[in-house]
BALOBA-1460 file (C-alpha; in Angstrom, 3 decimals):
// residues 284
<rec num="1" residu="m" x="-13.806" y="12.151" z="-15.622"/>
<rec num="2" residu="i" x="-10.696" y="11.248" z="-13.490"/>
<rec num="3" residu="h" x="-8.902" y="7.888" z="-13.056"/>
<rec num="4" residu="f" x="-6.178" y="7.426" z="-10.775"/>
<rec num="5" residu="s" x="-2.826" y="4.943" z="-10.016"/>
<rec num="6" residu="k" x="-1.505" y="4.172" z="-6.728"/>
<rec num="7" residu="v" x="1.466" y="2.739" z="-5.315"/>
<rec num="8" residu="y" x="1.588" y="2.035" z="-1.739"/>
<rec num="9" residu="k" x="4.794" y="-0.081" z="-0.727"/>
<rec num="10" residu="q" x="6.345" y="-0.475" z="3.084"/>
<rec num="11" residu="g" x="9.828" y="1.110" z="3.653"/>
<rec num="12" residu="s" x="12.643" y="-1.020" z="5.900"/>
<rec num="13" residu="n" x="10.717" y="-0.435" z="9.336"/>
<rec num="14" residu="p" x="8.470" y="-3.033" z="10.602"/>
<rec num="15" residu="a" x="5.800" y="-1.390" z="10.433"/>
<rec num="16" residu="n" x="4.076" y="0.743" z="7.273"/>
<rec num="17" residu="e" x="3.474" y="4.195" z="8.846"/>
<rec num="18" residu="d" x="2.276" y="5.260" z="5.481"/>
<rec num="19" residu="a" x="-1.730" y="5.775" z="4.598"/>
<rec num="20" residu="y" x="-4.012" y="7.100" z="1.824"/>
<rec num="21" residu="v" x="-7.187" y="8.040" z="1.210"/>
<rec num="22" residu="e" x="-9.342" y="7.101" z="-2.294"/>
<rec num="23" residu="n" x="-12.685" y="8.056" z="-2.910"/>
<rec num="24" residu="q" x="-13.429" y="8.506" z="-6.669"/>
<rec num="25" residu="e" x="-16.860" y="9.426" z="-5.986"/>
<rec num="26" residu="k" x="-16.202" y="12.310" z="-4.020"/>
<rec num="27" residu="g" x="-13.218" y="13.159" z="-6.021"/>
<rec num="28" residu="l" x="-11.163" y="12.778" z="-2.359"/>
<rec num="29" residu="f" x="-7.368" y="11.800" z="-2.411"/>
<rec num="30" residu="a" x="-4.629" y="11.809" z="-0.050"/>
<rec num="31" residu="v" x="-1.613" y="10.833" z="1.171"/>
<rec num="32" residu="i" x="-0.406" y="10.320" z="4.548"/>
<rec num="33" residu="d" x="3.213" y="10.054" z="6.331"/>
<rec num="34" residu="g" x="3.111" y="8.992" z="9.638"/>
<rec num="35" residu="a" x="5.937" y="10.117" z="11.886"/>
<rec num="36" residu="t" x="7.010" y="8.442" z="15.338"/>
<rec num="37" residu="g" x="7.730" y="9.980" z="17.903"/>
<rec num="38" residu="l" x="11.891" y="10.276" z="19.263"/>
<rec num="39" residu="g" x="10.749" y="7.741" z="22.596"/>
<rec num="40" residu="g" x="7.185" y="8.235" z="22.013"/>
<rec num="41" residu="l" x="4.173" y="7.640" z="20.106"/>
<rec num="42" residu="p" x="3.742" y="5.745" z="16.461"/>
<rec num="43" residu="g" x="3.254" y="7.555" z="13.398"/>
<rec num="44" residu="k" x="1.176" y="5.007" z="12.572"/>
<rec num="45" residu="m" x="-1.070" y="5.943" z="14.996"/>
<rec num="46" residu="a" x="-1.656" y="9.575" z="13.326"/>
<rec num="47" residu="a" x="-1.864" y="9.013" z="9.928"/>
<rec num="48" residu="e" x="-4.638" y="6.325" z="10.842"/>
<rec num="49" residu="t" x="-6.867" y="8.959" z="12.524"/>
<rec num="50" residu="i" x="-6.499" y="11.299" z="9.871"/>
<rec num="51" residu="q" x="-7.057" y="8.541" z="7.531"/>
<rec num="52" residu="n" x="-10.151" y="7.454" z="9.101"/>
<rec num="53" residu="g" x="-11.729" y="11.411" z="9.354"/>
<rec num="54" residu="f" x="-11.639" y="11.446" z="5.744"/>
<rec num="55" residu="y" x="-14.050" y="8.425" z="5.544"/>
<rec num="56" residu="t" x="-16.179" y="9.334" z="8.159"/>
<rec num="57" residu="g" x="-16.600" y="12.793" z="7.842"/>
<rec num="58" residu="n" x="-20.093" y="14.521" z="6.448"/>
<rec num="59" residu="f" x="-20.453" y="14.506" z="2.693"/>
<rec num="60" residu="e" x="-21.039" y="18.325" z="2.704"/>
<rec num="61" residu="d" x="-17.397" y="18.669" z="4.978"/>
<rec num="62" residu="s" x="-14.942" y="20.733" z="3.160"/>
<rec num="63" residu="l" x="-11.477" y="19.405" z="2.524"/>
<rec num="64" residu="i" x="-9.638" y="21.608" z="5.449"/>
<rec num="65" residu="e" x="-13.088" y="20.548" z="7.729"/>
<rec num="66" residu="r" x="-12.284" y="16.587" z="7.312"/>
<rec num="67" residu="i" x="-8.565" y="17.210" z="8.428"/>
<rec num="68" residu="s" x="-9.549" y="19.570" z="11.410"/>
<rec num="69" residu="k" x="-11.288" y="16.570" z="12.720"/>
<rec num="70" residu="g" x="-8.832" y="14.556" z="12.000"/>
<rec num="71" residu="n" x="-6.135" y="16.635" z="13.745"/>
<rec num="72" residu="t" x="-9.012" y="16.872" z="16.544"/>
<rec num="73" residu="d" x="-9.355" y="13.327" z="17.067"/>
<rec num="74" residu="l" x="-5.550" y="12.920" z="17.272"/>
<rec num="75" residu="a" x="-5.262" y="14.809" z="20.491"/>
<rec num="76" residu="k" x="-8.510" y="12.930" z="22.094"/>
<rec num="77" residu="k" x="-6.477" y="9.666" z="21.116"/>
<rec num="78" residu="t" x="-3.034" y="11.219" z="22.315"/>
<rec num="79" residu="k" x="-4.877" y="12.223" z="25.551"/>
<rec num="80" residu="q" x="-6.260" y="8.623" z="25.953"/>
<rec num="81" residu="e" x="-2.736" y="7.022" z="25.584"/>
<rec num="82" residu="l" x="-0.287" y="9.812" z="27.776"/>
<rec num="83" residu="g" x="-2.924" y="10.657" z="29.805"/>
<rec num="84" residu="q" x="-2.570" y="14.151" z="28.905"/>
<rec num="85" residu="e" x="-3.664" y="17.222" z="27.290"/>
<rec num="86" residu="i" x="-1.941" y="17.636" z="23.955"/>
<rec num="87" residu="e" x="-0.064" y="20.951" z="24.836"/>
<rec num="88" residu="v" x="1.849" y="19.367" z="27.480"/>
<rec num="89" residu="i" x="3.045" y="16.724" z="25.550"/>
<rec num="90" residu="a" x="6.502" y="17.237" z="23.980"/>
<rec num="91" residu="k" x="6.480" y="17.671" z="20.431"/>
<rec num="92" residu="e" x="9.082" y="15.152" z="20.022"/>
<rec num="93" residu="k" x="6.991" y="12.377" z="21.636"/>
<rec num="94" residu="r" x="3.713" y="13.441" z="19.779"/>
<rec num="95" residu="s" x="2.761" y="10.899" z="16.976"/>
<rec num="96" residu="a" x="2.112" y="13.106" z="13.720"/>
<rec num="97" residu="c" x="1.998" y="13.035" z="10.255"/>
<rec num="98" residu="g" x="2.448" y="15.010" z="6.957"/>
<rec num="99" residu="i" x="-0.621" y="15.364" z="4.337"/>
<rec num="100" residu="a" x="-1.108" y="16.034" z="0.874"/>
<rec num="101" residu="a" x="-4.557" y="15.829" z="-0.286"/>
<rec num="102" residu="i" x="-7.606" y="16.910" z="-2.837"/>
<rec num="103" residu="q" x="-10.859" y="17.515" z="-3.266"/>
<rec num="104" residu="m" x="-12.307" y="17.634" z="-6.723"/>
<rec num="105" residu="h" x="-15.040" y="19.633" z="-7.839"/>
<rec num="106" residu="e" x="-16.528" y="20.293" z="-11.068"/>
<rec num="107" residu="n" x="-14.730" y="23.365" z="-12.008"/>
<rec num="108" residu="y" x="-11.840" y="23.671" z="-9.083"/>
<rec num="109" residu="m" x="-10.153" y="21.436" z="-7.109"/>
<rec num="110" residu="e" x="-9.310" y="22.397" z="-3.228"/>
<rec num="111" residu="y" x="-5.644" y="21.155" z="-1.702"/>
<rec num="112" residu="a" x="-4.033" y="20.837" z="1.429"/>
<rec num="113" residu="q" x="-0.630" y="19.846" z="2.638"/>
<rec num="114" residu="s" x="1.462" y="19.681" z="5.546"/>
<rec num="115" residu="g" x="4.996" y="18.257" z="6.033"/>
<rec num="116" residu="d" x="7.197" y="16.651" z="3.662"/>
<rec num="117" residu="c" x="4.569" y="15.104" z="1.276"/>
<rec num="118" residu="m" x="3.819" y="16.975" z="-2.146"/>
<rec num="119" residu="i" x="1.088" y="17.952" z="-4.259"/>
<rec num="120" residu="f" x="1.999" y="19.221" z="-8.387"/>
<rec num="121" residu="v" x="-0.369" y="19.541" z="-11.090"/>
<rec num="122" residu="a" x="0.691" y="19.452" z="-14.713"/>
<rec num="123" residu="y" x="-0.870" y="20.884" z="-17.334"/>
<rec num="124" residu="q" x="-1.801" y="20.233" z="-21.096"/>
<rec num="125" residu="d" x="0.701" y="22.837" z="-22.183"/>
<rec num="126" residu="g" x="3.677" y="20.281" z="-20.541"/>
<rec num="127" residu="g" x="3.997" y="23.112" z="-17.297"/>
<rec num="128" residu="v" x="4.151" y="21.568" z="-14.153"/>
<rec num="129" residu="q" x="3.343" y="23.770" z="-11.364"/>
<rec num="130" residu="p" x="4.159" y="22.773" z="-7.383"/>
<rec num="131" residu="l" x="1.399" y="23.329" z="-5.072"/>
<rec num="132" residu="s" x="3.441" y="22.821" z="-1.907"/>
<rec num="133" residu="y" x="6.981" y="23.383" z="-0.706"/>
<rec num="134" residu="d" x="8.920" y="20.979" z="1.770"/>
<rec num="135" residu="h" x="10.076" y="22.813" z="4.901"/>
<rec num="136" residu="v" x="11.212" y="19.547" z="6.453"/>
<rec num="137" residu="m" x="13.994" y="18.430" z="3.729"/>
<rec num="138" residu="r" x="16.521" y="21.408" z="5.305"/>
<rec num="139" residu="l" x="16.374" y="20.397" z="8.789"/>
<rec num="140" residu="d" x="16.732" y="16.737" z="7.550"/>
<rec num="141" residu="q" x="19.440" y="17.821" z="5.300"/>
<rec num="142" residu="k" x="21.224" y="19.653" z="8.137"/>
<rec num="143" residu="a" x="21.166" y="16.183" z="10.242"/>
<rec num="144" residu="i" x="22.073" y="13.796" z="7.219"/>
<rec num="145" residu="s" x="25.215" y="16.227" z="6.537"/>
<rec num="146" residu="k" x="26.301" y="16.100" z="10.326"/>
<rec num="147" residu="l" x="25.592" y="12.426" z="10.420"/>
<rec num="148" residu="y" x="27.863" y="11.681" z="6.995"/>
<rec num="149" residu="d" x="30.813" y="14.005" z="8.134"/>
<rec num="150" residu="a" x="31.135" y="12.471" z="11.528"/>
<rec num="151" residu="i" x="31.387" y="8.454" z="9.402"/>
<rec num="152" residu="a" x="33.712" y="10.361" z="6.668"/>
<rec num="153" residu="k" x="36.266" y="11.210" z="10.006"/>
<rec num="154" residu="r" x="35.803" y="7.183" z="10.934"/>
<rec num="155" residu="m" x="36.159" y="5.717" z="7.352"/>
<rec num="156" residu="e" x="39.701" y="4.579" z="5.918"/>
<rec num="157" residu="q" x="39.864" y="4.116" z="1.784"/>
<rec num="158" residu="q" x="38.897" y="0.491" z="1.545"/>
<rec num="159" residu="i" x="36.169" y="-0.523" z="4.157"/>
<rec num="160" residu="s" x="33.381" y="-2.902" z="3.874"/>
<rec num="161" residu="g" x="29.443" y="-2.426" z="3.771"/>
<rec num="162" residu="e" x="29.136" y="-4.364" z="7.378"/>
<rec num="163" residu="t" x="31.636" y="-2.299" z="8.807"/>
<rec num="164" residu="f" x="30.250" y="1.205" z="7.560"/>
<rec num="165" residu="q" x="26.618" y="-0.005" z="8.820"/>
<rec num="166" residu="k" x="28.306" y="-0.396" z="12.245"/>
<rec num="167" residu="i" x="29.605" y="3.153" z="12.058"/>
<rec num="168" residu="y" x="26.469" y="4.123" z="10.926"/>
<rec num="169" residu="q" x="24.497" y="2.756" z="13.471"/>
<rec num="170" residu="e" x="26.887" y="4.266" z="16.371"/>
<rec num="171" residu="e" x="27.040" y="8.190" z="14.609"/>
<rec num="172" residu="k" x="23.507" y="7.956" z="14.188"/>
<rec num="173" residu="e" x="22.749" y="8.110" z="17.812"/>
<rec num="174" residu="h" x="24.693" y="11.129" z="18.191"/>
<rec num="175" residu="i" x="22.616" y="13.139" z="16.231"/>
<rec num="176" residu="i" x="19.680" y="12.294" z="18.030"/>
<rec num="177" residu="p" x="19.802" y="15.509" z="20.002"/>
<rec num="178" residu="e" x="19.217" y="17.318" z="16.814"/>
<rec num="179" residu="l" x="16.214" y="15.365" z="15.410"/>
<rec num="180" residu="k" x="14.839" y="16.200" z="18.862"/>
<rec num="181" residu="a" x="15.658" y="19.809" z="18.269"/>
<rec num="182" residu="n" x="14.046" y="19.769" z="15.078"/>
<rec num="183" residu="r" x="10.579" y="18.166" z="16.390"/>
<rec num="184" residu="k" x="10.550" y="20.852" z="18.870"/>
<rec num="185" residu="k" x="10.504" y="23.236" z="15.572"/>
<rec num="186" residu="l" x="7.151" y="21.506" z="14.698"/>
<rec num="187" residu="n" x="4.338" y="23.997" z="13.634"/>
<rec num="188" residu="t" x="6.268" y="26.863" z="14.007"/>
<rec num="189" residu="l" x="7.692" y="29.906" z="11.865"/>
<rec num="190" residu="g" x="11.176" y="28.373" z="12.367"/>
<rec num="191" residu="g" x="10.279" y="24.757" z="11.544"/>
<rec num="192" residu="y" x="7.929" y="23.023" z="9.688"/>
<rec num="193" residu="s" x="3.492" y="22.296" z="9.583"/>
<rec num="194" residu="i" x="2.570" y="18.693" z="10.514"/>
<rec num="195" residu="i" x="-0.451" y="17.300" z="11.987"/>
<rec num="196" residu="d" x="0.156" y="16.580" z="15.590"/>
<rec num="197" residu="g" x="-3.239" y="17.050" z="17.309"/>
<rec num="198" residu="s" x="-2.186" y="20.534" z="18.237"/>
<rec num="199" residu="p" x="-4.483" y="23.625" z="17.414"/>
<rec num="200" residu="e" x="-1.357" y="25.112" z="15.608"/>
<rec num="201" residu="a" x="-1.279" y="22.117" z="13.138"/>
<rec num="202" residu="v" x="-4.182" y="23.719" z="11.465"/>
<rec num="203" residu="e" x="-2.993" y="26.928" z="11.421"/>
<rec num="204" residu="y" x="0.313" y="26.789" z="9.787"/>
<rec num="205" residu="l" x="-1.548" y="24.101" z="7.025"/>
<rec num="206" residu="t" x="-1.027" y="24.913" z="3.264"/>
<rec num="207" residu="y" x="-4.207" y="24.729" z="1.517"/>
<rec num="208" residu="g" x="-6.567" y="26.861" z="-1.340"/>
<rec num="209" residu="r" x="-7.651" y="25.879" z="-4.437"/>
<rec num="210" residu="i" x="-6.995" y="26.770" z="-8.100"/>
<rec num="211" residu="p" x="-9.574" y="26.661" z="-11.309"/>
<rec num="212" residu="l" x="-9.317" y="22.878" z="-13.411"/>
<rec num="213" residu="h" x="-8.701" y="24.956" z="-16.830"/>
<rec num="214" residu="q" x="-6.273" y="22.711" z="-18.512"/>
<rec num="215" residu="v" x="-5.404" y="20.429" z="-15.422"/>
<rec num="216" residu="e" x="-4.216" y="17.234" z="-16.879"/>
<rec num="217" residu="k" x="-2.396" y="15.393" z="-14.144"/>
<rec num="218" residu="i" x="-2.193" y="15.992" z="-10.267"/>
<rec num="219" residu="l" x="0.344" y="13.726" z="-8.418"/>
<rec num="220" residu="l" x="0.368" y="13.268" z="-4.505"/>
<rec num="221" residu="i" x="3.205" y="11.962" z="-3.061"/>
<rec num="222" residu="t" x="5.123" y="10.948" z="0.048"/>
<rec num="223" residu="d" x="8.929" y="11.678" z="0.817"/>
<rec num="224" residu="g" x="9.281" y="7.674" z="0.103"/>
<rec num="225" residu="m" x="9.152" y="8.300" z="-3.172"/>
<rec num="226" residu="q" x="12.023" y="10.864" z="-3.858"/>
<rec num="227" residu="l" x="14.744" y="10.058" z="-6.167"/>
<rec num="228" residu="h" x="17.810" y="9.859" z="-5.022"/>
<rec num="229" residu="g" x="21.162" y="11.292" z="-5.981"/>
<rec num="230" residu="v" x="19.607" y="14.328" z="-8.058"/>
<rec num="231" residu="n" x="22.000" y="17.151" z="-7.934"/>
<rec num="232" residu="g" x="19.356" y="20.151" z="-7.724"/>
<rec num="233" residu="d" x="15.646" y="20.105" z="-7.332"/>
<rec num="234" residu="v" x="14.643" y="16.585" z="-6.026"/>
<rec num="235" residu="w" x="11.145" y="17.416" z="-6.210"/>
<rec num="236" residu="k" x="10.917" y="18.843" z="-9.325"/>
<rec num="237" residu="e" x="13.004" y="16.098" z="-10.778"/>
<rec num="238" residu="t" x="10.600" y="13.647" z="-8.885"/>
<rec num="239" residu="a" x="7.722" y="14.940" z="-10.334"/>
<rec num="240" residu="n" x="8.855" y="14.978" z="-13.853"/>
<rec num="241" residu="f" x="9.685" y="11.580" z="-13.561"/>
<rec num="242" residu="v" x="6.310" y="10.340" z="-13.051"/>
<rec num="243" residu="f" x="4.588" y="12.378" z="-15.436"/>
<rec num="244" residu="q" x="6.566" y="11.181" z="-17.951"/>
<rec num="245" residu="y" x="7.122" y="7.471" z="-17.142"/>
<rec num="246" residu="g" x="4.503" y="7.140" z="-14.476"/>
<rec num="247" residu="i" x="3.757" y="6.797" z="-10.762"/>
<rec num="248" residu="d" x="4.675" y="2.659" z="-10.815"/>
<rec num="249" residu="s" x="7.573" y="3.214" z="-12.810"/>
<rec num="250" residu="l" x="8.930" y="6.049" z="-10.110"/>
<rec num="251" residu="l" x="8.540" y="3.285" z="-7.404"/>
<rec num="252" residu="d" x="10.302" y="0.418" z="-9.414"/>
<rec num="253" residu="f" x="13.475" y="2.844" z="-10.190"/>
<rec num="254" residu="v" x="13.623" y="4.583" z="-6.214"/>
<rec num="255" residu="v" x="13.329" y="0.671" z="-5.018"/>
<rec num="256" residu="e" x="16.278" y="-0.302" z="-7.750"/>
<rec num="257" residu="q" x="18.134" y="2.742" z="-6.356"/>
<rec num="258" residu="e" x="18.153" y="1.620" z="-2.623"/>
<rec num="259" residu="e" x="18.463" y="-2.085" z="-3.205"/>
<rec num="260" residu="a" x="21.853" y="-1.248" z="-4.619"/>
<rec num="261" residu="d" x="23.055" y="0.941" z="-1.541"/>
<rec num="262" residu="i" x="21.597" y="-1.344" z="1.023"/>
<rec num="263" residu="f" x="24.847" y="0.076" z="3.229"/>
<rec num="264" residu="l" x="23.778" y="3.723" z="2.021"/>
<rec num="265" residu="q" x="26.906" y="4.799" z="1.149"/>
<rec num="266" residu="k" x="26.005" y="6.350" z="-2.075"/>
<rec num="267" residu="y" x="22.774" y="7.892" z="-1.544"/>
<rec num="268" residu="p" x="22.967" y="9.558" z="2.628"/>
<rec num="269" residu="r" x="19.930" y="9.219" z="4.184"/>
<rec num="270" residu="l" x="18.852" y="8.173" z="7.769"/>
<rec num="271" residu="k" x="17.185" y="5.024" z="7.158"/>
<rec num="272" residu="h" x="17.461" y="2.488" z="4.410"/>
<rec num="273" residu="a" x="14.311" y="2.553" z="2.435"/>
<rec num="274" residu="d" x="10.987" y="4.827" z="3.708"/>
<rec num="275" residu="d" x="7.579" y="3.876" z="3.322"/>
<rec num="276" residu="k" x="6.528" y="4.956" z="0.003"/>
<rec num="277" residu="t" x="3.109" y="6.015" z="-0.975"/>
<rec num="278" residu="g" x="1.747" y="7.846" z="-4.405"/>
<rec num="279" residu="i" x="-1.593" y="8.507" z="-6.089"/>
<rec num="280" residu="l" x="-1.806" y="9.565" z="-9.523"/>
<rec num="281" residu="v" x="-4.916" y="11.634" z="-11.092"/>
<rec num="282" residu="e" x="-5.648" y="11.744" z="-14.772"/>
<rec num="283" residu="r" x="-8.194" y="13.916" z="-16.133"/>
<rec num="284" residu="s" x="-9.890" y="13.189" z="-19.673"/>
């Protein structure tokens, strides 16, 4: 028997580009993190298209088949919006999304992951196993480091939050070329996987299955739920926090961190608050 808890909170941008899937009867759960194209299509389109693929697929469809169908639908929608085939549309202009998804069966679990959504499994003996790896973080961290190095060169010893925010917005414009360069690496060996309607999106998807013996909890989480200020493995610490205190407690704690740092001075990041989605599945 399984039960689950979920959190879903919009960040500081005008639209919530996260989405989720919950179908306890079929054992289907997913968190989806939309990524808006730089000067292109909104990430909400990709997130909702992949979400719909889960709810409209055949009962017999595997997890990969559901995601593949959604990816094909996304290519069609992108063509409708921009009038071009997906292959000729610049990667930074596409609507894209990351995903962390599972399908529970009697004795095993399928899983699939793309982007910077993550999946963790907790066992009855206290062991924790990540089923995914965040390849986006290393690219984002380079851009964030470049941004804050530039800010540091302009800052005086004493500076108001308003002045910092003005400098931040000015310097953020200067890293747009780096952000575009990162987007050009989508679904390549030098970059990271993402669902964007292209054939490569499925090729670079992380997926597999694990037996369910001794599995106690499964965590699906978007990167907006990451703890701030962690030295070391931030994803490991985030997962351990959830398995010890629960998904609601993590949401509350991360929101408190961000609200105590509204001018982004204590915890370097690209936006005040990212969209936040998490699902914690528990077996009994």
